[in-house]
C-alpha positions in Angstrom: 18.4 -42.5 -27.2 20.7 -39.9 -27.1 18.4 -37.3 -29.0 16.5 -38.6 -25.4 18.5 -37.3 -22.9 19.3 -34.3 -25.2 15.8 -32.7 -24.3 16.2 -34.2 -20.9 19.0 -31.5 -20.3 16.8 -29.0 -22.3 13.7 -29.7 -19.9 16.4 -29.0 -17.0 18.3 -25.8 -18.1 14.5 -24.4 -18.8 13.3 -25.4 -15.4 16.2 -23.8 -14.0 16.5 -20.9 -15.8 12.5 -20.7 -14.4 13.3 -20.9 -11.3 17.0 -18.0 -11.4 14.4 -15.9 -13.1 11.6 -16.5 -10.2 14.4 -16.1 -7.2 15.8 -12.0 -9.1 11.7 -10.9 -9.1 11.0 -12.4 -6.0 14.3 -10.7 -4.2 13.5 -7.6 -6.5 9.8 -7.6 -4.6 11.6 -8.0 -0.7 13.7 -4.9 -2.3 11.2 -2.7 -2.7 9.4 -3.7 0.3 12.1 -2.6 1.8 12.5 1.1 1.0 9.0 1.3 2.0 9.4 1.1 6.1 12.4 4.4 6.3 10.4 6.1 3.3 7.0 6.4 5.9 9.7 6.6 9.1 11.5 9.2 7.8 8.5 11.6 6.9 6.8 10.5 10.4 9.8 11.8 12.5 9.5 14.9 10.3 6.0 15.2 11.8 7.6 15.0 15.3 9.7 17.0 15.2 7.3 19.9 14.1 5.1 19.6 17.3 8.0 19.4 19.1 9.8 22.3 17.4 5.9 24.2 18.2 5.8 23.2 21.8 3.2 20.8 21.4 4.6 18.4 24.2 1.3 16.2 23.9 0.6 15.7 20.4 4.4 14.7 19.8 3.5 12.4 22.6 0.7 10.3 21.7 2.6 10.3 17.8 6.2 9.2 18.7 3.7 5.9 21.1 1.6 5.6 17.2 5.1 5.3 14.8 6.6 3.1 17.2 3.4 1.3 17.7 3.9 1.5 13.2 7.4 0.9 12.9 6.5 -2.3 14.7 3.5 -4.1 12.4 5.8 -2.4 9.6 8.5 -5.8 11.0 5.9 -7.6 11.4 4.9 -7.5 7.5 8.1 -8.5 6.4 6.9 -10.1 2.7 6.7 -13.8 3.1 6.2 -14.6 -0.4 6.7 -18.1 -1.7 9.0 -18.3 -4.6 6.6 -21.7 -5.9 3.3 -21.1 -4.7 3.1 -17.2 -4.7 1.7 -17.3 -1.3 2.2 -14.4 1.6 1.6 -15.1 5.1 -0.1 -11.4 5.3 -3.6 -11.6 5.5 -6.0 -8.7 5.3 -6.9 -8.4 9.4 -3.1 -8.0 9.7 -3.2 -5.4 7.0 -6.4 -4.0 8.6 -4.3 -3.3 11.9 -2.0 -1.8 10.0 -4.1 0.8 8.6 -6.2 1.7 11.6 -2.8 2.3 13.0 -1.9 4.2 10.3 -4.8 6.8 9.8 -4.4 7.3 13.8 -1.2 8.6 13.2 -2.5 11.5 10.6 -5.2 11.7 11.9 -3.5 13.6 15.2 -1.6 15.4 12.9 -4.7 16.6 12.0 -9.1 15.7 12.8 -9.4 17.1 9.1 -10.9 13.9 7.6 -13.8 10.6 8.5 -12.6 7.2 7.6 -15.1 4.9 6.2 -14.4 1.3 5.8 -17.3 -1.4 4.6 -15.9 -5.5 4.7 -18.5 -7.4 2.8 -20.2 -9.8 4.7 -18.4 -13.4 3.2 -14.8 -11.7 3.5 -13.0 -14.1 5.4 -10.2 -11.5 7.6 -8.3 -14.3 8.9 -8.2 -16.9 5.8 -7.8 -13.8 3.2 -4.3 -12.7 2.1 -2.9 -9.5 1.0 0.7 -8.7 -0.1 1.7 -6.6 3.2 1.8 -2.5 3.0 0.0 -2.9 -0.7 -3.5 -0.5 0.4 -1.6 1.6 2.9 0.9 4.3 0.4 -3.0 4.3 -1.8 -4.0 5.3 1.7 -1.6 7.6 2.7 -1.7 8.8 -1.0 -5.1 9.6 -0.7 -4.9 11.4 2.6 -1.3 14.5 1.7 -2.3 14.6 -2.3 -6.2 14.9 -1.8 -7.4 15.7 1.7 -5.2 17.5 3.3 -5.6 20.4 0.5 -9.4 20.3 0.8 -10.6 23.5 1.8 -14.2 23.8 2.8 -16.0 20.9 4.7 -15.0 17.3 6.3 -13.2 14.7 3.8 -13.7 11.5 3.4 -11.7 8.9 3.2 -13.2 5.2 2.4 -12.0 1.7 1.6 -14.6 -0.9 0.6 -13.6 -4.8 0.6 -16.2 -6.9 -1.7 -15.6 -10.0 -3.8 -16.7 -10.4 -7.2 -18.2 -13.4 -8.6 -14.9 -14.7 -9.9 -13.7 -15.0 -6.5 -11.3 -12.1 -7.0 -11.2 -9.8 -3.7 -11.8 -5.4 -5.0 -10.7 -2.6 -3.0 -12.2 0.5 -3.1 -9.9 3.6 -1.9 -12.4 6.7 -2.5 -11.6 10.1 -1.2 -14.1 13.9 -1.5 -10.3 15.2 -1.8 -9.5 18.3 -4.8 -8.5 14.9 -7.1 -5.2 14.8 -8.8 -5.0 17.3 -11.3 -5.8 20.4 -8.9 -3.4 18.7 -6.1 -0.4 18.6 -8.8 -1.2 22.4 -8.8 -0.5 22.7 -5.5 2.4 20.8 -5.6 3.8 22.4 -9.2 3.4 25.8 -7.1 4.8 24.4 -3.5 8.4 23.3 -3.9 8.8 22.1 -0.6 5.0 21.0 -0.7 5.1 17.0 0.6 6.0 14.0 -2.4 5.3 11.3 -1.7 7.3 7.9 -3.3 4.5 4.7 -1.4 2.6 4.8 -4.2 5.3 5.2 -6.8 7.0 2.3 -4.9 4.0 0.0 -4.5 3.4 0.1 -8.8 6.9 -1.3 -8.8 6.4 -4.4 -6.3 2.8 -5.1 -8.4 4.9 -5.1 -12.4 7.3 -7.4 -10.0 4.2 -9.4 -8.5 2.5 -9.4 -11.9 5.5 -10.5 -13.5 5.9 -13.4 -11.1 2.6 -14.6 -12.1 0.4 -12.6 -9.6 -2.9 -11.7 -10.4 -3.5 -8.2 -9.6 -4.4 -4.5 -10.6 -4.7 -1.1 -10.0 -6.7 1.2 -11.5 -7.0 5.3 -10.7 -9.6 7.4 -12.2 -10.9 11.2 -10.5 -14.3 11.3 -8.9 -17.1 13.9 -11.3 -18.0 15.6 -7.4 -14.0 16.2 -7.3 -12.0 13.3 -5.3 -10.1 10.3 -6.3 -10.9 6.9 -6.2 -8.9 3.7 -6.3 -9.4 0.2 -7.4 -7.0 -2.8 -6.3 -7.5 -5.9 -7.9 -6.4 -9.1 -6.2 -7.5 -12.9 -7.2 -7.7 -15.4 -4.7 
């Protein structure tokens, strides 16, 4: 009888420690998520300020309107992970709406690229859930580090979404920019060049979510013809 009670106590302690560990991981994800919003807003306000200095008041006004919409979407996309079932209330439709506002904001700054969105027919936007602002930092990276440095031809930014045979949702973010190596060389030669921390923050979030047991992975590769391809895989 005493041995049985000891085993129950051990099990209860193990469960308690597991719950505490998950709570810590959950709070880490929330903390990292909260860092993305001011990070982006700071850079966006700098762009608006530059347009005002250039006396481009009309564009500055449009940027401010779009920025206010983006800030609202950022607030709405605050992460809502359930510690027990690992779900989020943020749908793929929410994420695509946020991306649309963000890309419009970037294109107002400089109209150097076209955006293509491809979604497989079997993807249900309102019934597919994704951690908020997971794709946006990679889109930002493609624009700021790839397409912005492109000197010849028009840039192309493409987001493709489809489902694998085992129900994993796969996201491809593809650009025809200068590629990672050339972008780094350009940044190294210009100390004041834009340096985004968005990707760094989101990769930390992914690592914590993986530790929580959420099926998510990311791969980045260079394209031989020029540009970069990022692949995100998320288990449904």
